[in-house]
All heavy atoms as a GROMACS GRO file, in nm:
protein
  624
    1MET      N    1   8.592   7.888  11.708
    1MET     CA    2   8.640   7.961  11.823
    1MET      C    3   8.524   8.012  11.909
    1MET      O    4   8.546   8.055  12.020
    1MET     CB    5   8.726   8.079  11.780
    1MET     CG    6   8.862   8.039  11.723
    1MET     SD    7   8.965   8.174  11.662
    1MET     CE    8   8.972   8.285  11.797
    2GLY      N    9   8.405   8.010  11.855
    2GLY     CA   10   8.291   8.055  11.933
    2GLY      C   11   8.275   8.206  11.937
    2GLY      O   12   8.208   8.259  12.026
    3LEU      N   13   8.338   8.279  11.845
    3LEU     CA   14   8.328   8.425  11.842
    3LEU      C   15   8.252   8.468  11.718
    3LEU      O   16   8.266   8.407  11.612
    3LEU     CB   17   8.468   8.488  11.836
    3LEU     CG   18   8.567   8.451  11.945
    3LEU    CD1   19   8.702   8.513  11.914
    3LEU    CD2   20   8.518   8.498  12.080
    4THR      N   21   8.176   8.574  11.728
    4THR     CA   22   8.113   8.628  11.609
    4THR      C   23   8.220   8.701  11.528
    4THR      O   24   8.324   8.742  11.580
    4THR     CB   25   8.001   8.727  11.644
    4THR    OG1   26   8.058   8.842  11.708
    4THR    CG2   27   7.895   8.663  11.731
    5GLN      N   28   8.192   8.717  11.400
    5GLN     CA   29   8.286   8.786  11.312
    5GLN      C   30   8.309   8.930  11.361
    5GLN      O   31   8.422   8.978  11.363
    5GLN     CB   32   8.234   8.786  11.170
    5GLN     CG   33   8.328   8.849  11.071
    5GLN     CD   34   8.274   8.844  10.928
    5GLN    OE1   35   8.170   8.785  10.901
    5GLN    NE2   36   8.345   8.906  10.838
    6ALA      N   37   8.204   8.997  11.400
    6ALA     CA   38   8.215   9.135  11.446
    6ALA      C   39   8.301   9.144  11.573
    6ALA      O   40   8.386   9.233  11.585
    6ALA     CB   41   8.077   9.193  11.472
    7TYR      N   42   8.277   9.053  11.667
    7TYR     CA   43   8.355   9.055  11.791
    7TYR      C   44   8.502   9.026  11.763
    7TYR      O   45   8.591   9.092  11.815
    7TYR     CB   46   8.301   8.954  11.892
    7TYR     CG   47   8.381   8.953  12.021
    7TYR    CD1   48   8.363   9.054  12.115
    7TYR    CD2   49   8.477   8.856  12.045
    7TYR    CE1   50   8.438   9.056  12.232
    7TYR    CE2   51   8.552   8.857  12.161
    7TYR     CZ   52   8.533   8.956  12.254
    7TYR     OH   53   8.607   8.959  12.369
    8PHE      N   54   8.527   8.924  11.680
    8PHE     CA   55   8.666   8.890  11.647
    8PHE      C   56   8.737   9.009  11.583
    8PHE      O   57   8.851   9.041  11.619
    8PHE     CB   58   8.672   8.769  11.554
    8PHE     CG   59   8.811   8.739  11.507
    8PHE    CD1   60   8.902   8.675  11.591
    8PHE    CD2   61   8.853   8.775  11.380
    8PHE    CE1   62   9.031   8.649  11.549
    8PHE    CE2   63   8.982   8.750  11.338
    8PHE     CZ   64   9.072   8.686  11.422
    9SER      N   65   8.672   9.074  11.487
    9SER     CA   66   8.732   9.188  11.418
    9SER      C   67   8.765   9.301  11.515
    9SER      O   68   8.874   9.359  11.510
    9SER     CB   69   8.640   9.240  11.308
    9SER     OG   70   8.626   9.145  11.208
   10THR      N   71   8.671   9.330  11.604
   10THR     CA   72   8.693   9.435  11.703
   10THR      C   73   8.807   9.399  11.798
   10THR      O   74   8.895   9.480  11.826
   10THR     CB   75   8.565   9.461  11.784
   10THR    OG1   76   8.461   9.496  11.693
   10THR    CG2   77   8.583   9.572  11.884
   11PHE      N   78   8.806   9.275  11.846
   11PHE     CA   79   8.909   9.227  11.937
   11PHE      C   80   9.047   9.228  11.870
   11PHE      O   81   9.145   9.274  11.929
   11PHE     CB   82   8.875   9.084  11.984
   11PHE     CG   83   8.974   9.026  12.079
   11PHE    CD1   84   8.975   9.064  12.212
   11PHE    CD2   85   9.066   8.933  12.035
   11PHE    CE1   86   9.067   9.010  12.301
   11PHE    CE2   87   9.159   8.878  12.122
   11PHE     CZ   88   9.160   8.917  12.256
   12PHE      N   89   9.054   9.181  11.746
   12PHE     CA   90   9.180   9.177  11.673
   12PHE      C   91   9.237   9.317  11.655
   12PHE      O   92   9.356   9.340  11.678
   12PHE     CB   93   9.160   9.109  11.537
   12PHE     CG   94   9.288   9.078  11.464
   12PHE    CD1   95   9.353   8.958  11.484
   12PHE    CD2   96   9.345   9.170  11.377
   12PHE    CE1   97   9.472   8.928  11.419
   12PHE    CE2   98   9.464   9.143  11.311
   12PHE     CZ   99   9.527   9.021  11.332
   13LYS      N  100   9.153   9.410  11.615
   13LYS     CA  101   9.199   9.547  11.593
   13LYS      C  102   9.243   9.612  11.724
   13LYS      O  103   9.342   9.685  11.728
   13LYS     CB  104   9.092   9.631  11.526
   13LYS     CG  105   9.143   9.768  11.486
   13LYS     CD  106   9.052   9.837  11.390
   13LYS     CE  107   9.119   9.964  11.342
   13LYS     NZ  108   9.046  10.025  11.232
   14LYS      N  109   9.173   9.583  11.831
   14LYS     CA  110   9.209   9.639  11.961
   14LYS      C  111   9.346   9.589  12.005
   14LYS      O  112   9.428   9.663  12.058
   14LYS     CB  113   9.104   9.602  12.066
   14LYS     CG  114   9.131   9.662  12.203
   14LYS     CD  115   9.033   9.609  12.306
   14LYS     CE  116   8.913   9.698  12.315
   14LYS     NZ  117   8.824   9.662  12.427
   15LYS      N  118   9.374   9.461  11.981
   15LYS     CA  119   9.501   9.400  12.024
   15LYS      C  120   9.618   9.432  11.933
   15LYS      O  121   9.732   9.442  11.978
   15LYS     CB  122   9.486   9.248  12.037
   15LYS     CG  123   9.395   9.205  12.148
   15LYS     CD  124   9.452   9.243  12.283
   15LYS     CE  125   9.362   9.199  12.396
   15LYS     NZ  126   9.411   9.239  12.526
   16THR      N  127   9.592   9.446  11.802
   16THR     CA  128   9.703   9.463  11.707
   16THR      C  129   9.714   9.603  11.650
   16THR      O  130   9.819   9.639  11.596
   16THR     CB  131   9.689   9.364  11.590
   16THR    OG1  132   9.571   9.396  11.516
   16THR    CG2  133   9.687   9.221  11.638
   17GLY      N  134   9.605   9.678  11.655
   17GLY     CA  135   9.606   9.812  11.596
   17GLY      C  136   9.579   9.813  11.447
   17GLY      O  137   9.582   9.917  11.383
   18ILE      N  138   9.552   9.697  11.390
   18ILE     CA  139   9.524   9.686  11.247
   18ILE      C  140   9.406   9.591  11.229
   18ILE      O  141   9.392   9.493  11.302
   18ILE     CB  142   9.648   9.636  11.169
   18ILE    CG1  143   9.624   9.635  11.019
   18ILE    CG2  144   9.692   9.502  11.216
   18ILE    CD1  145   9.748   9.606  10.937
   19GLY      N  146   9.320   9.619  11.133
   19GLY     CA  147   9.206   9.532  11.107
   19GLY      C  148   9.250   9.397  11.052
   19GLY      O  149   9.355   9.387  10.988
   20PHE      N  150   9.169   9.295  11.076
   20PHE     CA  151   9.207   9.160  11.032
   20PHE      C  152   9.220   9.151  10.881
   20PHE      O  153   9.314   9.087  10.831
   20PHE     CB  154   9.108   9.056  11.084
   20PHE     CG  155   9.146   8.916  11.045
   20PHE    CD1  156   9.253   8.853  11.106
   20PHE    CD2  157   9.078   8.849  10.945
   20PHE    CE1  158   9.292   8.726  11.069
   20PHE    CE2  159   9.116   8.722  10.908
   20PHE     CZ  160   9.222   8.660  10.970
   21ALA      N  161   9.131   9.212  10.807
   21ALA     CA  162   9.136   9.206  10.660
   21ALA      C  163   9.266   9.268  10.609
   21ALA      O  164   9.331   9.212  10.520
   21ALA     CB  165   9.016   9.276  10.599
   22LYS      N  166   9.306   9.380  10.665
   22LYS     CA  167   9.430   9.444  10.623
   22LYS      C  168   9.551   9.359  10.663
   22LYS      O  169   9.648   9.346  10.587
   22LYS     CB  170   9.441   9.583  10.682
   22LYS     CG  171   9.560   9.661  10.628
   22LYS     CD  172   9.546   9.808  10.655
   22LYS     CE  173   9.664   9.882  10.599
   22LYS     NZ  174   9.633   9.950  10.476
   23TYR      N  175   9.545   9.299  10.780
   23TYR     CA  176   9.652   9.211  10.825
   23TYR      C  177   9.667   9.092  10.730
   23TYR      O  178   9.777   9.059  10.686
   23TYR     CB  179   9.624   9.162  10.967
   23TYR     CG  180   9.715   9.052  11.012
   23TYR    CD1  181   9.845   9.079  11.053
   23TYR    CD2  182   9.672   8.919  11.010
   23TYR    CE1  183   9.931   8.977  11.093
   23TYR    CE2  184   9.757   8.817  11.049
   23TYR     CZ  185   9.885   8.846  11.091
   23TYR     OH  186   9.970   8.745  11.128
   24LEU      N  187   9.555   9.029  10.696
   24LEU     CA  188   9.558   8.914  10.606
   24LEU      C  189   9.611   8.953  10.469
   24LEU      O  190   9.691   8.882  10.409
   24LEU     CB  191   9.419   8.853  10.595
   24LEU     CG  192   9.406   8.728  10.509
   24LEU    CD1  193   9.497   8.617  10.561
   24LEU    CD2  194   9.261   8.682  10.506
   25MET      N  195   9.570   9.069  10.419
   25MET     CA  196   9.618   9.118  10.291
   25MET      C  197   9.770   9.136  10.295
   25MET      O  198   9.841   9.097  10.202
   25MET     CB  199   9.549   9.251  10.256
   25MET     CG  200   9.591   9.311  10.125
   25MET     SD  201   9.500   9.462  10.082
   25MET     CE  202   9.539   9.570  10.219
   26THR      N  203   9.822   9.192  10.402
   26THR     CA  204   9.965   9.215  10.416
   26THR      C  205  10.042   9.082  10.421
   26THR      O  206  10.146   9.068  10.357
   26THR     CB  207   9.994   9.297  10.543
   26THR    OG1  208   9.922   9.420  10.535
   26THR    CG2  209  10.141   9.326  10.558
   27VAL      N  210   9.990   8.986  10.495
   27VAL     CA  211  10.054   8.855  10.504
   27VAL      C  212  10.059   8.789  10.367
   27VAL      O  213  10.162   8.733  10.326
   27VAL     CB  214   9.981   8.765  10.606
   27VAL    CG1  215  10.027   8.621  10.597
   27VAL    CG2  216  10.002   8.818  10.747
   28ARG      N  217   9.949   8.796  10.293
   28ARG     CA  218   9.943   8.734  10.160
   28ARG      C  219  10.040   8.802  10.064
   28ARG      O  220  10.109   8.735   9.987
   28ARG     CB  221   9.801   8.741  10.106
   28ARG     CG  222   9.706   8.646  10.174
   28ARG     CD  223   9.565   8.663  10.124
   28ARG     NE  224   9.480   8.556  10.171
   28ARG     CZ  225   9.349   8.552  10.152
   28ARG    NH1  226   9.289   8.649  10.086
   28ARG    NH2  227   9.279   8.450  10.197
   29VAL      N  228  10.044   8.934  10.065
   29VAL     CA  229  10.134   9.006   9.974
   29VAL      C  230  10.280   8.979  10.011
   29VAL      O  231  10.364   8.961   9.922
   29VAL     CB  232  10.103   9.158   9.973
   29VAL    CG1  233  10.211   9.236   9.901
   29VAL    CG2  234   9.967   9.182   9.907
   30ASP      N  235  10.312   8.973  10.139
   30ASP     CA  236  10.449   8.941  10.180
   30ASP      C  237  10.490   8.803  10.131
   30ASP      O  238  10.603   8.784  10.084
   30ASP     CB  239  10.464   8.950  10.332
   30ASP     CG  240  10.464   9.092  10.384
   30ASP    OD1  241  10.478   9.187  10.302
   30ASP    OD2  242  10.448   9.110  10.507
   31ALA      N  243  10.400   8.706  10.140
   31ALA     CA  244  10.428   8.571  10.090
   31ALA      C  245  10.447   8.574   9.939
   31ALA      O  246  10.537   8.508   9.885
   31ALA     CB  247  10.316   8.476  10.129
   32ALA      N  248  10.364   8.651   9.869
   32ALA     CA  249  10.375   8.663   9.723
   32ALA      C  250  10.509   8.726   9.684
   32ALA      O  251  10.571   8.684   9.586
   32ALA     CB  252  10.259   8.744   9.668
   33LYS      N  253  10.554   8.824   9.759
   33LYS     CA  254  10.682   8.889   9.730
   33LYS      C  255  10.796   8.789   9.736
   33LYS      O  256  10.885   8.790   9.651
   33LYS     CB  257  10.705   9.006   9.825
   33LYS     CG  258  10.617   9.125   9.793
   33LYS     CD  259  10.608   9.233   9.898
   33LYS     CE  260  10.725   9.274   9.973
   33LYS     NZ  261  10.702   9.385  10.067
   34VAL      N  262  10.795   8.702   9.836
   34VAL     CA  263  10.898   8.600   9.849
   34VAL      C  264  10.894   8.506   9.729
   34VAL      O  265  10.997   8.474   9.669
   34VAL     CB  266  10.880   8.520   9.981
   34VAL    CG1  267  10.971   8.399   9.985
   34VAL    CG2  268  10.907   8.611  10.100
   35LEU      N  269  10.774   8.461   9.693
   35LEU     CA  270  10.760   8.369   9.579
   35LEU      C  271  10.800   8.436   9.448
   35LEU      O  272  10.858   8.371   9.360
   35LEU     CB  273  10.616   8.317   9.573
   35LEU     CG  274  10.576   8.225   9.688
   35LEU    CD1  275  10.424   8.205   9.688
   35LEU    CD2  276  10.649   8.092   9.679
   36LEU      N  277  10.770   8.562   9.433
   36LEU     CA  278  10.808   8.633   9.310
   36LEU      C  279  10.960   8.647   9.299
   36LEU      O  280  11.016   8.639   9.190
   36LEU     CB  281  10.743   8.772   9.306
   36LEU     CG  282  10.594   8.773   9.274
   36LEU    CD1  283  10.533   8.908   9.309
   36LEU    CD2  284  10.571   8.740   9.127
   37LYS      N  285  11.027   8.667   9.411
   37LYS     CA  286  11.173   8.678   9.410
   37LYS      C  287  11.238   8.546   9.371
   37LYS      O  288  11.342   8.545   9.306
   37LYS     CB  289  11.224   8.723   9.546
   37LYS     CG  290  11.197   8.868   9.575
   37LYS     CD  291  11.248   8.907   9.712
   37LYS     CE  292  11.217   9.050   9.746
   37LYS     NZ  293  11.263   9.087   9.880
   38GLU      N  294  11.178   8.435   9.411
   38GLU     CA  295  11.232   8.304   9.376
   38GLU      C  296  11.222   8.279   9.226
   38GLU      O  297  11.310   8.214   9.170
   38GLU     CB  298  11.158   8.193   9.451
   38GLU     CG  299  11.185   8.192   9.599
   38GLU     CD  300  11.102   8.089   9.674
   38GLU    OE1  301  11.024   8.015   9.609
   38GLU    OE2  302  11.115   8.083   9.796
   39GLY      N  303  11.116   8.328   9.164
   39GLY     CA  304  11.103   8.318   9.019
   39GLY      C  305  11.064   8.182   8.966
   39GLY      O  306  11.069   8.159   8.846
   40ASN      N  307  11.025   8.088   9.052
   40ASN     CA  308  10.992   7.953   9.007
   40ASN      C  309  10.847   7.936   8.965
   40ASN      O  310  10.813   7.835   8.905
   40ASN     CB  311  11.024   7.852   9.118
   40ASN     CG  312  11.170   7.853   9.155
   40ASN    OD1  313  11.256   7.879   9.073
   40ASN    ND2  314  11.198   7.826   9.280
   41TYR      N  315  10.761   8.030   8.997
   41TYR     CA  316  10.619   8.016   8.973
   41TYR      C  317  10.567   8.133   8.890
   41TYR      O  318  10.620   8.244   8.897
   41TYR     CB  319  10.541   8.014   9.106
   41TYR     CG  320  10.585   7.904   9.199
   41TYR    CD1  321  10.667   7.932   9.308
   41TYR    CD2  322  10.545   7.772   9.179
   41TYR    CE1  323  10.708   7.831   9.395
   41TYR    CE2  324  10.585   7.671   9.265
   41TYR     CZ  325  10.666   7.702   9.372
   41TYR     OH  326  10.706   7.602   9.456
   42SER      N  327  10.460   8.107   8.816
   42SER     CA  328  10.396   8.215   8.741
   42SER      C  329  10.315   8.300   8.839
   42SER      O  330  10.284   8.257   8.950
   42SER     CB  331  10.302   8.157   8.635
   42SER     OG  332  10.190   8.097   8.695
   43VAL      N  333  10.279   8.419   8.795
   43VAL     CA  334  10.198   8.507   8.880
   43VAL      C  335  10.063   8.440   8.910
   43VAL      O  336  10.013   8.449   9.022
   43VAL     CB  337  10.179   8.645   8.813
   43VAL    CG1  338  10.081   8.731   8.892
   43VAL    CG2  339  10.313   8.717   8.800
   44ALA      N  340  10.007   8.371   8.813
   44ALA     CA  341   9.879   8.301   8.834
   44ALA      C  342   9.893   8.194   8.942
   44ALA      O  343   9.804   8.178   9.027
   44ALA     CB  344   9.831   8.240   8.704
   45GLU      N  345  10.002   8.120   8.940
   45GLU     CA  346  10.024   8.018   9.042
   45GLU      C  347  10.042   8.080   9.180
   45GLU      O  348   9.988   8.032   9.280
   45GLU     CB  349  10.147   7.934   9.008
   45GLU     CG  350  10.129   7.842   8.889
   45GLU     CD  351  10.258   7.773   8.848
   45GLU    OE1  352  10.364   7.841   8.840
   45GLU    OE2  353  10.252   7.652   8.823
   46ILE      N  354  10.117   8.189   9.185
   46ILE     CA  355  10.140   8.258   9.313
   46ILE      C  356  10.009   8.313   9.367
   46ILE      O  357   9.982   8.303   9.486
   46ILE     CB  358  10.246   8.369   9.296
   46ILE    CG1  359  10.382   8.306   9.268
   46ILE    CG2  360  10.250   8.460   9.418
   46ILE    CD1  361  10.490   8.404   9.227
   47CYS      N  362   9.929   8.366   9.279
   47CYS     CA  363   9.797   8.419   9.317
   47CYS      C  364   9.719   8.313   9.394
   47CYS      O  365   9.666   8.339   9.502
   47CYS     CB  366   9.724   8.461   9.190
   47CYS     SG  367   9.549   8.494   9.209
   48THR      N  368   9.713   8.194   9.340
   48THR     CA  369   9.641   8.084   9.405
   48THR      C  370   9.710   8.039   9.532
   48THR      O  371   9.645   8.014   9.634
   48THR     CB  372   9.628   7.966   9.307
   48THR    OG1  373   9.562   8.010   9.189
   48THR    CG2  374   9.550   7.852   9.369
   49MET      N  375   9.841   8.032   9.530
   49MET     CA  376   9.918   7.984   9.645
   49MET      C  377   9.898   8.072   9.769
   49MET      O  378   9.903   8.022   9.881
   49MET     CB  379  10.066   7.975   9.610
   49MET     CG  380  10.098   7.866   9.510
   49MET     SD  381  10.264   7.876   9.444
   49MET     CE  382  10.359   7.822   9.585
   50VAL      N  383   9.881   8.202   9.748
   50VAL     CA  384   9.868   8.293   9.863
   50VAL      C  385   9.722   8.319   9.900
   50VAL      O  386   9.694   8.399   9.990
   50VAL     CB  387   9.944   8.426   9.842
   50VAL    CG1  388  10.092   8.401   9.825
   50VAL    CG2  389   9.887   8.506   9.726
   51GLY      N  390   9.628   8.251   9.833
   51GLY     CA  391   9.490   8.257   9.877
   51GLY      C  392   9.395   8.343   9.798
   51GLY      O  393   9.284   8.372   9.846
   52TYR      N  394   9.433   8.386   9.679
   52TYR     CA  395   9.342   8.464   9.595
   52TYR      C  396   9.287   8.375   9.484
   52TYR      O  397   9.361   8.297   9.425
   52TYR     CB  398   9.413   8.585   9.533
   52TYR     CG  399   9.439   8.696   9.632
   52TYR    CD1  400   9.558   8.703   9.702
   52TYR    CD2  401   9.344   8.792   9.656
   52TYR    CE1  402   9.582   8.803   9.795
   52TYR    CE2  403   9.366   8.894   9.749
   52TYR     CZ  404   9.486   8.898   9.817
   52TYR     OH  405   9.507   8.998   9.908
   53ASN      N  406   9.159   8.389   9.455
   53ASN     CA  407   9.097   8.311   9.348
   53ASN      C  408   9.094   8.387   9.216
   53ASN      O  409   9.080   8.327   9.110
   53ASN     CB  410   8.952   8.274   9.386
   53ASN     CG  411   8.950   8.181   9.505
   53ASN    OD1  412   9.037   8.098   9.522
   53ASN    ND2  413   8.848   8.196   9.588
   54ASP      N  414   9.107   8.518   9.222
   54ASP     CA  415   9.096   8.603   9.105
   54ASP      C  416   9.228   8.677   9.085
   54ASP      O  417   9.268   8.757   9.170
   54ASP     CB  418   8.980   8.701   9.124
   54ASP     CG  419   8.962   8.796   9.008
   54ASP    OD1  420   9.002   8.763   8.895
   54ASP    OD2  421   8.904   8.905   9.031
   55GLN      N  422   9.294   8.654   8.972
   55GLN     CA  423   9.424   8.716   8.948
   55GLN      C  424   9.413   8.867   8.934
   55GLN      O  425   9.503   8.940   8.976
   55GLN     CB  426   9.492   8.656   8.825
   55GLN     CG  427   9.634   8.705   8.810
   55GLN     CD  428   9.709   8.637   8.698
   55GLN    OE1  429   9.667   8.534   8.647
   55GLN    NE2  430   9.821   8.695   8.658
   56ARG      N  431   9.304   8.916   8.877
   56ARG     CA  432   9.288   9.062   8.865
   56ARG      C  433   9.282   9.127   9.003
   56ARG      O  434   9.342   9.232   9.025
   56ARG     CB  435   9.165   9.098   8.783
   56ARG     CG  436   9.187   9.082   8.633
   56ARG     CD  437   9.070   9.129   8.555
   56ARG     NE  438   8.962   9.031   8.574
   56ARG     CZ  439   8.838   9.047   8.539
   56ARG    NH1  440   8.799   9.160   8.486
   56ARG    NH2  441   8.748   8.954   8.558
   57ASN      N  442   9.209   9.065   9.094
   57ASN     CA  443   9.200   9.117   9.229
   57ASN      C  444   9.337   9.110   9.298
   57ASN      O  445   9.378   9.203   9.366
   57ASN     CB  446   9.095   9.040   9.310
   57ASN     CG  447   9.074   9.098   9.447
   57ASN    OD1  448   9.068   9.218   9.466
   57ASN    ND2  449   9.064   9.011   9.546
   58PHE      N  450   9.406   8.998   9.280
   58PHE     CA  451   9.541   8.985   9.336
   58PHE      C  452   9.634   9.095   9.284
   58PHE      O  453   9.705   9.158   9.362
   58PHE     CB  454   9.599   8.847   9.302
   58PHE     CG  455   9.745   8.833   9.333
   58PHE    CD1  456   9.789   8.828   9.465
   58PHE    CD2  457   9.838   8.826   9.233
   58PHE    CE1  458   9.924   8.815   9.495
   58PHE    CE2  459   9.974   8.814   9.260
   58PHE     CZ  460  10.016   8.808   9.392
   59ASN      N  461   9.632   9.118   9.153
   59ASN     CA  462   9.717   9.222   9.095
   59ASN      C  463   9.684   9.359   9.154
   59ASN      O  464   9.775   9.438   9.185
   59ASN     CB  465   9.701   9.227   8.943
   59ASN     CG  466   9.765   9.109   8.873
   59ASN    OD1  467   9.852   9.042   8.928
   59ASN    ND2  468   9.720   9.081   8.753
   60ARG      N  469   9.555   9.387   9.170
   60ARG     CA  470   9.512   9.516   9.225
   60ARG      C  471   9.559   9.532   9.369
   60ARG      O  472   9.615   9.636   9.406
   60ARG     CB  473   9.359   9.528   9.218
   60ARG     CG  474   9.304   9.660   9.269
   60ARG     CD  475   9.152   9.659   9.275
   60ARG     NE  476   9.097   9.553   9.357
   60ARG     CZ  477   9.094   9.555   9.490
   60ARG    NH1  478   9.143   9.657   9.557
   60ARG    NH2  479   9.041   9.454   9.558
   61VAL      N  480   9.540   9.429   9.450
   61VAL     CA  481   9.580   9.435   9.591
   61VAL      C  482   9.733   9.445   9.601
   61VAL      O  483   9.785   9.526   9.678
   61VAL     CB  484   9.528   9.311   9.668
   61VAL    CG1  485   9.591   9.301   9.805
   61VAL    CG2  486   9.377   9.316   9.679
   62PHE      N  487   9.804   9.366   9.523
   62PHE     CA  488   9.950   9.369   9.527
   62PHE      C  489  10.002   9.508   9.492
   62PHE      O  490  10.090   9.561   9.559
   62PHE     CB  491  10.008   9.266   9.429
   62PHE     CG  492  10.155   9.244   9.445
   62PHE    CD1  493  10.203   9.146   9.528
   62PHE    CD2  494  10.248   9.323   9.376
   62PHE    CE1  495  10.340   9.126   9.544
   62PHE    CE2  496  10.383   9.305   9.392
   62PHE     CZ  497  10.430   9.206   9.476
   63GLN      N  498   9.945   9.567   9.387
   63GLN     CA  499   9.988   9.702   9.347
   63GLN      C  500   9.950   9.805   9.452
   63GLN      O  501  10.027   9.898   9.478
   63GLN     CB  502   9.927   9.739   9.212
   63GLN     CG  503   9.981   9.871   9.160
   63GLN     CD  504   9.940   9.897   9.016
   63GLN    OE1  505   9.862   9.823   8.957
   63GLN    NE2  506   9.992  10.003   8.960
   64GLN      N  507   9.837   9.789   9.516
   64GLN     CA  508   9.795   9.881   9.622
   64GLN      C  509   9.894   9.879   9.737
   64GLN      O  510   9.929   9.984   9.793
   64GLN     CB  511   9.656   9.841   9.671
   64GLN     CG  512   9.601   9.924   9.783
   64GLN     CD  513   9.466   9.870   9.831
   64GLN    OE1  514   9.400   9.793   9.764
   64GLN    NE2  515   9.426   9.912   9.949
   65VAL      N  516   9.943   9.761   9.774
   65VAL     CA  517  10.034   9.747   9.887
   65VAL      C  518  10.177   9.787   9.851
   65VAL      O  519  10.244   9.857   9.927
   65VAL     CB  520  10.031   9.602   9.942
   65VAL    CG1  521  10.138   9.582  10.048
   65VAL    CG2  522   9.893   9.571   9.999
   66THR      N  523  10.225   9.744   9.734
   66THR     CA  524  10.367   9.763   9.700
   66THR      C  525  10.394   9.882   9.608
   66THR      O  526  10.507   9.928   9.599
   66THR     CB  527  10.424   9.638   9.631
   66THR    OG1  528  10.356   9.619   9.506
   66THR    CG2  529  10.410   9.516   9.719
   67GLY      N  530  10.292   9.926   9.536
   67GLY     CA  531  10.310  10.036   9.442
   67GLY      C  532  10.344   9.991   9.301
   67GLY      O  533  10.352  10.072   9.211
   68VAL      N  534  10.365   9.859   9.282
   68VAL     CA  535  10.394   9.805   9.149
   68VAL      C  536  10.317   9.675   9.129
   68VAL      O  537  10.279   9.609   9.225
   68VAL     CB  538  10.546   9.778   9.127
   68VAL    CG1  539  10.626   9.907   9.129
   68VAL    CG2  540  10.599   9.680   9.230
   69LYS      N  541  10.298   9.638   9.003
   69LYS     CA  542  10.232   9.512   8.971
   69LYS      C  543  10.327   9.396   9.000
   69LYS      O  544  10.449   9.414   9.001
   69LYS     CB  545  10.189   9.511   8.825
   69LYS     CG  546  10.080   9.612   8.795
   69LYS     CD  547  10.039   9.608   8.650
   69LYS     CE  548   9.930   9.713   8.626
   69LYS     NZ  549   9.886   9.715   8.489
   70PRO      N  550  10.273   9.276   9.020
   70PRO     CA  551  10.358   9.162   9.051
   70PRO      C  552  10.468   9.135   8.948
   70PRO      O  553  10.582   9.106   8.984
   70PRO     CB  554  10.260   9.044   9.058
   70PRO     CG  555  10.129   9.105   9.092
   70PRO     CD  556  10.131   9.240   9.028
   71ALA      N  557  10.436   9.146   8.820
   71ALA     CA  558  10.536   9.121   8.716
   71ALA      C  559  10.650   9.223   8.722
   71ALA      O  560  10.767   9.189   8.704
   71ALA     CB  561  10.471   9.122   8.578
   72VAL      N  562  10.616   9.346   8.750
   72VAL     CA  563  10.718   9.451   8.763
   72VAL      C  564  10.802   9.426   8.888
   72VAL      O  565  10.925   9.439   8.885
   72VAL     CB  566  10.652   9.591   8.768
   72VAL    CG1  567  10.755   9.699   8.796
   72VAL    CG2  568  10.577   9.619   8.638
   73TYR      N  569  10.738   9.387   8.996
   73TYR     CA  570  10.811   9.355   9.119
   73TYR      C  571  10.913   9.245   9.093
   73TYR      O  572  11.027   9.253   9.137
   73TYR     CB  573  10.712   9.312   9.229
   73TYR     CG  574  10.778   9.288   9.362
   73TYR    CD1  575  10.794   9.392   9.453
   73TYR    CD2  576  10.827   9.163   9.398
   73TYR    CE1  577  10.856   9.371   9.574
   73TYR    CE2  578  10.889   9.141   9.518
   73TYR     CZ  579  10.903   9.246   9.607
   73TYR     OH  580  10.967   9.226   9.727
   74ARG      N  581  10.872   9.143   9.019
   74ARG     CA  582  10.964   9.033   8.986
   74ARG      C  583  11.083   9.083   8.906
   74ARG      O  584  11.197   9.044   8.932
   74ARG     CB  585  10.891   8.924   8.908
   74ARG     CG  586  10.986   8.815   8.858
   74ARG     CD  587  10.913   8.704   8.792
   74ARG     NE  588  10.874   8.611   8.894
   74ARG     CZ  589  10.777   8.522   8.883
   74ARG    NH1  590  10.708   8.514   8.773
   74ARG    NH2  591  10.750   8.440   8.982
   75LYS      N  592  11.061   9.171   8.810
   75LYS     CA  593  11.171   9.225   8.730
   75LYS      C  594  11.266   9.310   8.815
   75LYS      O  595  11.386   9.307   8.794
   75LYS     CB  596  11.117   9.308   8.613
   75LYS     CG  597  11.054   9.225   8.505
   75LYS     CD  598  11.001   9.312   8.393
   75LYS     CE  599  10.930   9.226   8.290
   75LYS     NZ  600  10.870   9.307   8.183
   76LEU      N  601  11.210   9.383   8.909
   76LEU     CA  602  11.293   9.470   8.993
   76LEU      C  603  11.372   9.394   9.099
   76LEU      O  604  11.486   9.427   9.126
   76LEU     CB  605  11.205   9.574   9.063
   76LEU     CG  606  11.140   9.680   8.976
   76LEU    CD1  607  11.042   9.764   9.057
   76LEU    CD2  608  11.246   9.769   8.913
   77TYR      N  609  11.311   9.292   9.159
   77TYR     CA  610  11.372   9.227   9.275
   77TYR      C  611  11.401   9.078   9.257
   77TYR      O  612  11.460   9.018   9.346
   77TYR     CB  613  11.281   9.244   9.398
   77TYR     CG  614  11.253   9.389   9.428
   77TYR    CD1  615  11.130   9.446   9.401
   77TYR    CD2  616  11.352   9.469   9.484
   77TYR    CE1  617  11.106   9.580   9.429
   77TYR    CE2  618  11.329   9.603   9.512
   77TYR     CZ  619  11.205   9.657   9.482
   77TYR     OH  620  11.181   9.789   9.510
   78GLY      N  621  11.357   9.020   9.145
   78GLY     CA  622  11.374   8.877   9.124
   78GLY      C  623  11.510   8.837   9.075
   78GLY      O  624  11.603   8.904   9.056
   0.00000   0.00000   0.00000
């Protein structure tokens, strides 16, 4: 795109009111929530599908956003 990372981040936050990293985290967790409700994939598979390489990090981020771990979310809403 020809933009520096700093410029893009500033521009994105100015236009959306949310930082790009937080936006991306929200998009990934929302996608994971849908996949967890379907129940066809393991948490490890979902972790990879939504763009995380480390399941521990995925679990931490998911819990930070939703208040529960992915396995608990699946039990509650799956």
